[in-house]
C-alpha positions in Angstrom: -21.5 -55.3 -20.0 -20.2 -51.7 -19.9 -18.9 -49.8 -16.9 -20.3 -46.1 -15.9 -17.6 -43.5 -16.9 -15.7 -42.2 -13.9 -16.7 -38.3 -13.4 -13.8 -38.0 -10.8 -10.8 -36.1 -11.6 -8.1 -38.1 -13.4 -4.6 -38.9 -12.1 -2.9 -36.5 -14.3 -5.3 -33.5 -13.0 -4.4 -34.5 -9.4 -0.7 -34.9 -9.9 -0.9 -31.2 -11.6 -2.7 -29.7 -9.0 -0.6 -31.4 -6.4 2.5 -30.0 -8.2 0.7 -26.4 -8.2 0.4 -26.5 -4.6 3.7 -27.7 -3.9 4.9 -24.7 -6.0 2.7 -22.4 -4.2 4.1 -23.5 -1.0 7.8 -23.3 -2.1 7.0 -20.0 -3.4 5.5 -18.9 -0.2 8.2 -20.0 1.9 10.8 -18.2 -0.1 8.9 -15.0 0.4 8.4 -15.7 4.0 12.3 -16.8 5.0 13.8 -13.0 4.4 10.9 -11.8 6.9 11.8 -14.6 9.4 15.2 -14.2 9.3 14.6 -10.5 10.2 12.6 -10.9 13.1 15.0 -13.6 14.5 17.7 -11.1 13.9 15.9 -8.4 15.8 16.3 -10.8 18.9 19.8 -11.6 18.9 22.9 -10.0 20.2 24.7 -7.6 17.4 27.6 -9.9 17.1 25.4 -12.8 16.2 23.4 -11.4 13.3 26.1 -12.2 10.7 27.4 -15.3 12.2 28.8 -18.1 10.1 27.6 -20.2 9.8 23.9 -18.7 10.0 22.0 -19.3 12.8 18.3 -18.9 12.3 17.1 -19.0 15.6 19.0 -17.5 18.3 20.2 -19.3 21.4 18.9 -16.7 23.9 15.8 -14.3 22.7 17.4 -10.8 23.4 14.0 -8.5 23.9 16.3 -5.6 24.9 16.7 -4.4 21.4 13.1 -3.3 21.4 13.6 -1.7 24.8 16.6 0.1 23.6 14.9 1.1 20.3 12.0 2.8 22.0 14.6 4.6 24.5 17.4 5.6 22.7 15.7 6.5 19.3 13.1 8.6 17.9 10.9 5.8 16.8 7.9 7.0 18.3 8.0 10.5 16.5 8.8 8.5 13.3 5.8 6.4 13.8 3.7 9.1 14.6 4.4 11.1 11.6 4.2 8.2 9.1 1.0 7.2 10.7 -0.2 10.8 10.2 0.8 11.2 6.7 -0.4 7.6 5.8 -3.9 8.1 7.1 -4.1 11.9 5.7 -2.9 11.1 2.2 -5.4 7.7 2.3 -8.3 9.6 3.3 -7.7 12.5 0.7 -6.9 9.9 -2.2 -9.8 8.0 -1.5 -12.2 11.0 -1.3 -10.7 12.6 -4.6 -10.4 9.4 -6.3 -13.8 7.8 -6.1 -15.5 11.4 -6.4 -13.6 12.0 -9.9 -14.1 8.2 -10.8 -17.7 8.8 -10.5 -17.6 11.7 -12.9 -15.8 9.7 -15.6 -17.9 6.6 -15.1 -21.6 8.2 -14.8 -21.3 11.9 -16.0 -21.3 12.5 -19.8 -19.7 15.5 -20.8 -17.5 16.6 -24.1 -14.2 15.6 -24.0 -14.7 13.1 -21.0 -12.8 10.2 -22.8 -10.1 12.1 -24.1 -9.3 13.8 -20.5 -9.6 10.5 -18.8 -7.0 9.0 -21.2 -4.8 12.0 -20.6 -5.1 11.8 -17.0 -4.4 8.2 -16.8 -1.6 8.5 -18.9 0.2 10.3 -16.5 1.0 7.2 -14.7 3.4 6.1 -17.4 5.3 9.4 -16.7 8.1 8.5 -13.9 7.9 10.9 -11.0 11.8 11.5 -11.3 11.3 13.4 -14.6 9.2 16.3 -12.9 10.0 16.2 -9.3 12.5 19.0 -9.4 10.0 21.5 -10.8 7.6 20.2 -8.1 10.2 21.1 -5.7 11.0 24.5 -7.0 6.8 25.2 -7.0 6.8 23.9 -3.5 9.6 25.9 -2.2 8.2 28.9 -3.5 4.8 28.2 -1.9 6.7 28.0 1.3 5.5 24.2 1.8 8.8 22.7 1.7 9.9 21.4 5.0 6.3 20.7 6.0 3.8 17.8 5.9 1.7 19.8 3.5 4.3 19.4 0.9 4.0 15.7 1.0 0.1 15.8 1.4 -0.4 18.1 -1.5 1.5 16.0 -3.9 -0.3 12.8 -2.8 -3.6 13.8 -2.4 -4.5 12.9 -6.0 -4.0 9.7 -8.0 -4.8 8.6 -11.2 -4.3 5.0 -10.4 -7.0 5.4 -8.0 -9.5 7.1 -10.3 -8.7 4.5 -12.6 -9.4 1.5 -10.2 -12.7 3.2 -8.9 -14.0 3.8 -12.4 -13.6 0.3 -13.4 -15.7 -0.7 -10.3 -18.2 1.9 -10.7 -18.8 0.4 -14.3 -19.9 -2.9 -12.9 -22.6 -1.3 -11.3 -25.7 -1.1 -13.0 -26.6 2.1 -14.7 -30.4 1.5 -13.8 -29.5 2.3 -10.2 -28.4 5.7 -10.9 -31.2 6.3 -13.6 -33.9 5.4 -10.8 -32.2 7.5 -8.2 -32.3 10.5 -10.6 -36.1 10.0 -11.2 -36.5 9.9 -7.4 -34.7 13.5 -7.5 -31.5 12.5 -6.0 -28.6 14.6 -6.9 -25.4 13.4 -8.5 -23.7 13.9 -5.3 -26.5 12.0 -3.6 -26.0 9.3 -5.8 -22.3 9.1 -5.5 -22.7 9.1 -1.6 -25.7 7.0 -0.9 -25.5 4.3 -3.9 -22.0 4.2 -5.4 -19.8 4.5 -2.3 -21.7 1.8 -0.4 -21.8 -0.5 -3.3 -18.0 0.1 -4.0 -16.8 -1.0 -0.5 -14.4 -3.5 -2.1 -12.6 -1.3 -4.4 -12.3 1.4 -1.8 -10.7 -1.3 0.7 -8.5 -2.0 -2.1 -7.6 1.6 -2.9 -7.0 2.3 1.0 -4.8 -0.6 1.3 -2.7 0.3 -1.9 -2.5 4.0 -0.8 -1.5 3.3 3.1 1.1 0.9 2.1 2.6 3.1 -0.4 2.5 6.2 1.9 3.8 4.3 4.8 6.7 2.9 2.7 7.4 6.1 0.8 11.0 7.4 1.2 12.1 9.7 -1.5 9.3 12.1 -1.1 9.8 12.5 2.8 13.5 12.7 2.0 13.0 15.8 -0.5 10.9 17.6 1.5 11.1 16.9 5.2 14.6 17.8 6.3 13.6 18.9 10.0 14.6 15.4 12.2 11.1 16.4 13.9 9.1 15.5 10.7 11.1 12.3 9.6 9.0 9.3 8.8 9.9 5.8 9.9 11.6 5.0 6.8 13.9 8.2 7.0 14.4 7.4 10.8 15.7 3.9 10.0 17.9 5.0 7.1 19.6 7.5 9.6 20.2 4.7 11.9 21.8 2.6 9.2 23.7 5.6 7.6 26.9 4.8 9.6 28.2 1.6 8.1 30.7 1.0 10.9 28.6 1.8 14.1 25.4 0.3 12.9 23.8 -1.9 15.2 21.8 -4.2 12.9 19.8 -5.9 15.8 18.4 -2.4 16.7 17.9 -1.9 12.8 16.1 -4.9 12.4 13.8 -4.4 15.4 12.9 -1.1 13.9 12.3 -2.9 10.3 10.1 -5.5 12.2 8.1 -2.7 13.8 7.7 -0.9 10.7 6.1 -4.2 8.7 3.6 -4.7 11.6 1.0 -1.8 10.5 1.1 -3.2 7.0 0.4 -6.5 8.1 -2.3 -5.7 10.2 -4.1 -3.4 7.5 -3.7 -6.0 4.8 -5.2 -8.9 7.2 -8.2 -6.5 8.1 -8.7 -5.9 4.5 -7.8 -9.1 2.8 -11.3 -10.2 1.8 -12.3 -6.9 0.3 -8.9 -6.3 -1.3 -9.2 -9.6 -3.4 -12.5 -9.0 -4.3 -12.2 -5.4 -5.2 -8.9 -6.0 -7.5 -10.6 -8.9 -9.0 -13.9 -6.8 -9.8 -11.9 -3.9 -11.0 -10.3 -5.8 -13.8 -6.9 -5.5 -12.3 -6.5 -9.3 -11.7 -4.1 -11.2 -13.9 
């Protein structure tokens, strides 16, 4: 008498899966522990931040750190400046990258592939190698110490073009051909067909660009010397510049606030971000 073969997962498979989940839980906890400590430190008295032994949860939650942060610092101005730059740069990069990527993906012209490779090759060139010539050029154009200096430098992105082109190439060419037969221009094809179908890639580009611009420190440090133009990273660095008088509870409160917009944007676009990165060939 023969027994029917079992089609369920084997013990070794279940054990391997359980070990994988355990590893992911430990890795996730390791990533969240510093963030948890930062949030808890923002609710402590300054003398209790670096207490020995470490107190992960304060005995008394001190919310006055946030009140003092809003009243005694220029954090509202820093947030407004960071938000203005992040939103403006994100909109411009999304527009320019999606439009240029359509040209590289759908329009055939002499030297297209060579030009694309040359443009993408600029990703490998570190910004530090040409930031001095850029600074001289922008200073001569009277753009230094204005928001325009940061906006002009970050309005175009080779990585965004690459990301959008990879996604455009997953869209069937037959849709563009049918639109051309119906008399739709290339601009109309890009706006009415490609953009609606490329929402996941656009969401990925928006998220990456917003996070990068929001956290950017070196660019604003070089070009925004007026304290009224400081972004949030510059303002927080100014708070921490005096090592002897730094109120670390206040500083951690500012860091906690700086993380919130990124967390909100990521949670809102997480579904599209994962889908866009996977479909664009950026996974793994």
